[in-house]
Structure formats: C-alpha cells, structure tokens
N, CA, C and O atoms as a Tinker XYZ file with bonds, in Angstrom:
    92  protein
     1  N    126.270000   75.935000  102.012000    73     2
     2  CA   125.501000   76.439000  101.984000    64     1     3
     3  C    124.892000   75.287000  100.714000    63     2     4     5
     4  O    125.304000   74.127000  100.709000    81     3
     5  N    124.140000   75.659000   99.943000    73     3     6
     6  CA   123.847000   74.859000   98.633000    64     5     7
     7  C    124.365000   75.654000   97.539000    63     6     8     9
     8  O    124.884000   76.745000   97.774000    81     7
     9  N    124.262000   75.170000   96.288000    73     7    10
    10  CA   124.698000   76.070000   95.494000    64     9    11
    11  C    123.487000   76.301000   94.599000    63    10    12    13
    12  O    123.485000   77.366000   93.981000    81    11
    13  N    122.471000   75.485000   94.434000    73    11    14
    14  CA   120.967000   75.771000   93.921000    64    13    15
    15  C    120.506000   76.672000   94.401000    63    14    16    17
    16  O    119.653000   77.153000   93.655000    81    15
    17  N    120.729000   77.726000   96.210000    73    15    18
    18  CA   119.888000   77.858000   95.960000    64    17    19
    19  C    120.676000   79.552000   95.806000    63    18    20    21
    20  O    120.016000   80.569000   95.592000    81    19
    21  N    121.964000   79.527000   95.948000    73    19    22
    22  CA   121.909000   80.544000   95.924000    64    21    23
    23  C    122.044000   81.460000   94.301000    63    22    24    25
    24  O    121.991000   82.646000   93.976000    81    23
    25  N    122.260000   80.011000   93.505000    73    23    26
    26  CA   122.268000   80.407000   91.801000    64    25    27
    27  C    120.460000   80.538000   91.818000    63    26    28    29
    28  O    120.163000   81.656000   91.397000    81    27
    29  N    119.186000   79.700000   92.191000    73    27    30
    30  CA   118.103000   80.035000   92.564000    64    29    31
    31  C    118.549000   81.843000   93.354000    63    30    32    33
    32  O    118.227000   81.108000   94.288000    81    31
    33  N    118.807000   82.853000   93.711000    73    31    34
    34  CA   118.882000   83.526000   94.406000    64    33    35
    35  C    119.285000   84.757000   93.368000    63    34    36    37
    36  O    118.793000   85.877000   93.236000    81    35
    37  N    120.158000   84.231000   92.823000    73    35    38
    38  CA   121.020000   84.683000   91.653000    64    37    39
    39  C    120.115000   85.420000   90.159000    63    38    40    41
    40  O    120.174000   86.436000   89.467000    81    39
    41  N    119.301000   84.147000   90.254000    73    39    42
    42  CA   118.600000   84.167000   88.976000    64    41    43
    43  C    117.714000   85.267000   89.100000    63    42    44    45
    44  O    117.510000   86.013000   88.143000    81    43
    45  N    116.991000   85.481000   90.567000    73    43    46
    46  CA   115.936000   86.236000   90.675000    64    45    47
    47  C    116.524000   88.069000   90.551000    63    46    48    49
    48  O    116.088000   89.044000   89.938000    81    47
    49  N    117.437000   87.896000   91.269000    73    47    50
    50  CA   117.606000   88.964000   91.639000    64    49    51
    51  C    118.289000   89.677000   89.978000    63    50    52    53
    52  O    118.365000   90.890000   89.779000    81    51
    53  N    118.731000   88.580000   88.925000    73    51    54
    54  CA   118.837000   88.860000   87.443000    64    53    55
    55  C    117.322000   89.713000   86.900000    63    54    56    57
    56  O    117.242000   90.838000   86.405000    81    55
    57  N    116.664000   89.129000   87.077000    73    55    58
    58  CA   115.105000   89.400000   86.357000    64    57    59
    59  C    114.607000   90.343000   87.036000    63    58    60    61
    60  O    113.806000   91.044000   86.419000    81    59
    61  N    114.923000   90.768000   88.748000    73    59    62
    62  CA   114.701000   92.188000   88.793000    64    61    63
    63  C    115.249000   93.021000   88.334000    63    62    64    65
    64  O    114.599000   93.832000   87.675000    81    63
    65  N    116.651000   93.181000   88.476000    73    63    66
    66  CA   117.167000   93.586000   87.872000    64    65    67
    67  C    116.223000   94.340000   86.204000    63    66    68    69
    68  O    115.688000   95.418000   85.946000    81    67
    69  N    116.439000   93.147000   85.504000    73    67    70
    70  CA   116.315000   93.323000   83.881000    64    69    71
    71  C    114.671000   94.414000   84.210000    63    70    72    73
    72  O    114.202000   95.048000   83.265000    81    71
    73  N    114.324000   94.443000   84.927000    73    71    74
    74  CA   112.642000   95.032000   85.247000    64    73    75
    75  C    112.511000   96.031000   85.177000    63    74    76    77
    76  O    111.634000   96.597000   84.523000    81    75
    77  N    113.296000   96.495000   85.791000    73    75    78
    78  CA   114.227000   97.652000   86.239000    64    77    79
    79  C    114.293000   98.257000   85.156000    63    78    80    81
    80  O    113.416000   99.033000   84.775000    81    79
    81  N    115.705000   97.890000   84.287000    73    79    82
    82  CA   116.303000   98.409000   83.983000    64    81    83
    83  C    115.092000   99.083000   82.066000    63    82    84    85
    84  O    115.246000  100.019000   81.281000    81    83
    85  N    114.043000   97.913000   82.170000    73    83    86
    86  CA   113.351000   98.275000   81.319000    64    85    87
    87  C    111.619000   99.405000   81.535000    63    86    88    89
    88  O    110.668000   99.484000   80.757000    81    87
    89  N    111.764000   99.870000   82.445000    73    87    90
    90  CA   110.792000  100.762000   82.985000    64    89    91
    91  C    111.879000  101.966000   81.924000    63    90    92
    92  O    111.607000  103.165000   81.878000    81    91
C-alpha cells in the first residue's frame, strides 16, 4: 500500500473533522 494514498486520506479526514467541529 503506497504511503501517499494513506497520507491523502488522513489529510481529508482531518479536514472533514475540522469542518464538523466548526459547525
């Protein structure tokens, strides 16, 4: 499994979490 793909998914999850927290 490429590490880049995992990093991208982790970054997206982090952004989603931040957006939810902002609401």
